[in-house]
C-alpha positions as a Python dict, from the first residue, in 0.01 Angstrom:
ca = {
    (1, 'M'): (0, 0, 0),
    (2, 'V'): (18, 309, -222),
    (3, 'K'): (340, 447, -100),
    (4, 'S'): (507, 103, -132),
    (5, 'N'): (431, 65, -507),
    (6, 'E'): (742, 124, -734),
    (7, 'Q'): (599, 377, -949),
    (8, 'Y'): (497, 606, -631),
    (9, 'D'): (703, 933, -668),
    (10, 'E'): (684, 1142, -377),
    (11, 'S'): (823, 1419, -564),
    (12, 'R'): (515, 1417, -759),
    (13, 'C'): (225, 1321, -523),
    (14, 'K'): (165, 1276, -145),
    (15, 'A'): (-45, 998, -32),
    (16, 'F'): (-207, 1047, 307),
    (17, 'V'): (-525, 955, 502),
    (18, 'C'): (-742, 1225, 650),
    (19, 'D'): (-1126, 1297, 732),
    (20, 'L'): (-1207, 1558, 485),
    (21, 'T'): (-1493, 1679, 725),
    (22, 'Q'): (-1282, 1720, 1015),
    (23, 'D'): (-895, 1719, 913),
    (24, 'L'): (-745, 2036, 763),
    (25, 'L'): (-591, 1946, 445),
    (26, 'T'): (-361, 2224, 496),
    (27, 'D'): (-174, 2026, 772),
    (28, 'Q'): (-80, 1784, 509),
    (29, 'M'): (-3, 2029, 210),
    (30, 'E'): (50, 2384, 148),
    (31, 'P'): (-230, 2611, 118),
    (32, 'N'): (-287, 2738, -257),
    (33, 'S'): (-89, 2453, -410),
    (34, 'L'): (-333, 2226, -604),
    (35, 'D'): (-439, 2305, -945),
    (36, 'L'): (-717, 2020, -958),
    (37, 'V'): (-917, 1830, -714),
    (38, 'S'): (-1120, 1523, -850),
    (39, 'A'): (-1435, 1478, -625),
    (40, 'L'): (-1606, 1162, -791),
    (41, 'F'): (-1864, 1027, -584),
    (42, 'V'): (-1736, 1178, -234),
    (43, 'F'): (-1955, 1430, -109),
    (44, 'S'): (-2291, 1184, -119),
    (45, 'A'): (-2108, 992, 155),
    (46, 'I'): (-2079, 1313, 357),
    (47, 'P'): (-2347, 1438, 600),
    (48, 'P'): (-2514, 1750, 473),
    (49, 'E'): (-2394, 1940, 765),
    (50, 'K'): (-2026, 1860, 700),
    (51, 'M'): (-2014, 1941, 369),
    (52, 'E'): (-1934, 2333, 400),
    (53, 'F'): (-1631, 2236, 612),
    (54, 'A'): (-1522, 1992, 335),
    (55, 'I'): (-1573, 2240, 71),
    (56, 'K'): (-1381, 2508, 232),
    (57, 'N'): (-1116, 2254, 318),
    (58, 'I'): (-1077, 2182, -49),
    (59, 'Y'): (-1100, 2561, -141),
    (60, 'N'): (-798, 2641, 87),
    (61, 'V'): (-545, 2420, -101),
    (62, 'L'): (-662, 2508, -463),
    (63, 'K'): (-438, 2775, -638),
    (64, 'P'): (-648, 3056, -748),
    (65, 'G'): (-770, 2930, -1083),
    (66, 'G'): (-770, 2592, -950),
    (67, 'R'): (-1061, 2363, -1019),
    (68, 'V'): (-1260, 2095, -883),
    (69, 'L'): (-1415, 1820, -1091),
    (70, 'F'): (-1739, 1715, -913),
    (71, 'R'): (-1966, 1388, -992),
    (72, 'D'): (-2218, 1239, -783),
    (73, 'Y'): (-2554, 1111, -744),
    (74, 'G'): (-2820, 1325, -907),
    (75, 'L'): (-3179, 1388, -788),
    (76, 'Y'): (-3430, 1129, -885),
    (77, 'D'): (-3166, 863, -972),
    (78, 'E'): (-3296, 497, -963),
    (79, 'A'): (-3106, 435, -638),
    (80, 'Q'): (-3293, 741, -473),
    (81, 'V'): (-3611, 610, -630),
    (82, 'K'): (-3590, 274, -492),
    (83, 'F'): (-3460, 397, -149),
    (84, 'S'): (-3788, 637, -141),
    (85, 'K'): (-3994, 333, -130),
    (86, 'A'): (-3854, 233, 180),
    (87, 'S'): (-3943, 476, 477),
    (88, 'D'): (-3666, 332, 697),
    (89, 'K'): (-3413, 421, 470),
    (90, 'R'): (-3477, 812, 479),
    (91, 'L'): (-3236, 1018, 699),
    (92, 'G'): (-3332, 1367, 554),
    (93, 'D'): (-3430, 1542, 226),
    (94, 'N'): (-3231, 1361, -51),
    (95, 'L'): (-3031, 1178, 229),
    (96, 'Y'): (-3078, 767, 266),
    (97, 'V'): (-2902, 505, 449),
    (98, 'R'): (-2762, 218, 244),
    (99, 'Q'): (-2773, -149, 352),
    (100, 'D'): (-2413, -147, 457),
    (101, 'G'): (-2484, 161, 699),
    (102, 'T'): (-2323, 424, 489),
    (103, 'M'): (-2517, 732, 384),
    (104, 'S'): (-2606, 807, 21),
    (105, 'Y'): (-2706, 1217, -50),
    (106, 'F'): (-2877, 1312, -385),
    (107, 'F'): (-2785, 1619, -532),
    (108, 'S'): (-2982, 1870, -750),
    (109, 'T'): (-2777, 2115, -950),
    (110, 'E'): (-2884, 2399, -761),
    (111, 'D'): (-2798, 2264, -436),
    (112, 'V'): (-2433, 2159, -531),
    (113, 'K'): (-2396, 2495, -720),
    (114, 'S'): (-2507, 2688, -390),
    (115, 'R'): (-2282, 2483, -165),
    (116, 'F'): (-1973, 2559, -376),
    (117, 'E'): (-2043, 2903, -432),
    (118, 'A'): (-2109, 3000, -69),
    (119, 'A'): (-1745, 2878, -22),
    (120, 'G'): (-1617, 3119, -274),
    (121, 'F'): (-1603, 2907, -594),
    (122, 'S'): (-1749, 3024, -918),
    (123, 'T'): (-1960, 2766, -1120),
    (124, 'V'): (-1784, 2676, -1465),
    (125, 'N'): (-2055, 2432, -1539),
    (126, 'C'): (-2328, 2214, -1365),
    (127, 'Q'): (-2548, 1979, -1522),
    (128, 'Y'): (-2737, 1644, -1490),
    (129, 'I'): (-2595, 1339, -1670),
    (130, 'Y'): (-2823, 1070, -1766),
    (131, 'R'): (-2719, 695, -1834),
    (132, 'E'): (-2888, 386, -1872),
    (133, 'T'): (-2727, 87, -1752),
    (134, 'T'): (-2851, -262, -1798),
    (135, 'N'): (-2785, -588, -1563),
    (136, 'R'): (-2807, -844, -1837),
    (137, 'Q'): (-2800, -1118, -1598),
    (138, 'K'): (-3135, -978, -1415),
    (139, 'E'): (-3261, -859, -1772),
    (140, 'M'): (-3291, -509, -1597),
    (141, 'R'): (-3272, -170, -1735),
    (142, 'I'): (-3170, 109, -1504),
    (143, 'D'): (-3206, 491, -1541),
    (144, 'R'): (-2912, 658, -1384),
    (145, 'I'): (-2875, 1040, -1317),
    (146, 'F'): (-2550, 1186, -1204),
    (147, 'T'): (-2498, 1554, -1094),
    (148, 'Q'): (-2157, 1673, -1286),
    (149, 'A'): (-1994, 2002, -1235),
    (150, 'K'): (-1680, 2212, -1243),
    (151, 'F'): (-1597, 2479, -1010),
    (152, 'E'): (-1306, 2734, -1012),
    (153, 'K'): (-1147, 2902, -732),
    (154, 'K'): (-1142, 3280, -802),
    (155, 'N'): (-946, 3437, -484),
    (156, 'C'): (-723, 3370, -185),
    (157, 'D'): (-983, 3377, 101),
    (158, 'G'): (-1033, 3065, 326),
    (159, 'L'): (-1148, 2900, 660),
}
């Protein structure tokens, strides 16, 4: 569907499907070739034991000085508080299963920093973002907490 769009320009981007936790990105693109990776609500759906591979996978395709923009669910987000009340939803520390069977992991700033720094990234910034959302139909106010960070690749080491 993406490739059939009239605005898709193969000289500027490459659309492909892969499993970030097991398929090497370097099979689809050159190592050290990207300036930026946007990881918005990606890692919360990855099992914690597979995150290291996924982060190193991204590291290998970024140029030195390339950056990762990270945003995901933060520790003590309202969704986590709701999950924690149902013992059958808890799979592990900060890891829960949703009704549809998908996973949801909630990150502390220390957790996400240590995972990316262990893979060779330096932390540019890492913080919690607090937002209040309102469901007008149900007349509910919901406190949301997100973990947002920017990481930079410093050298050319990889997997």
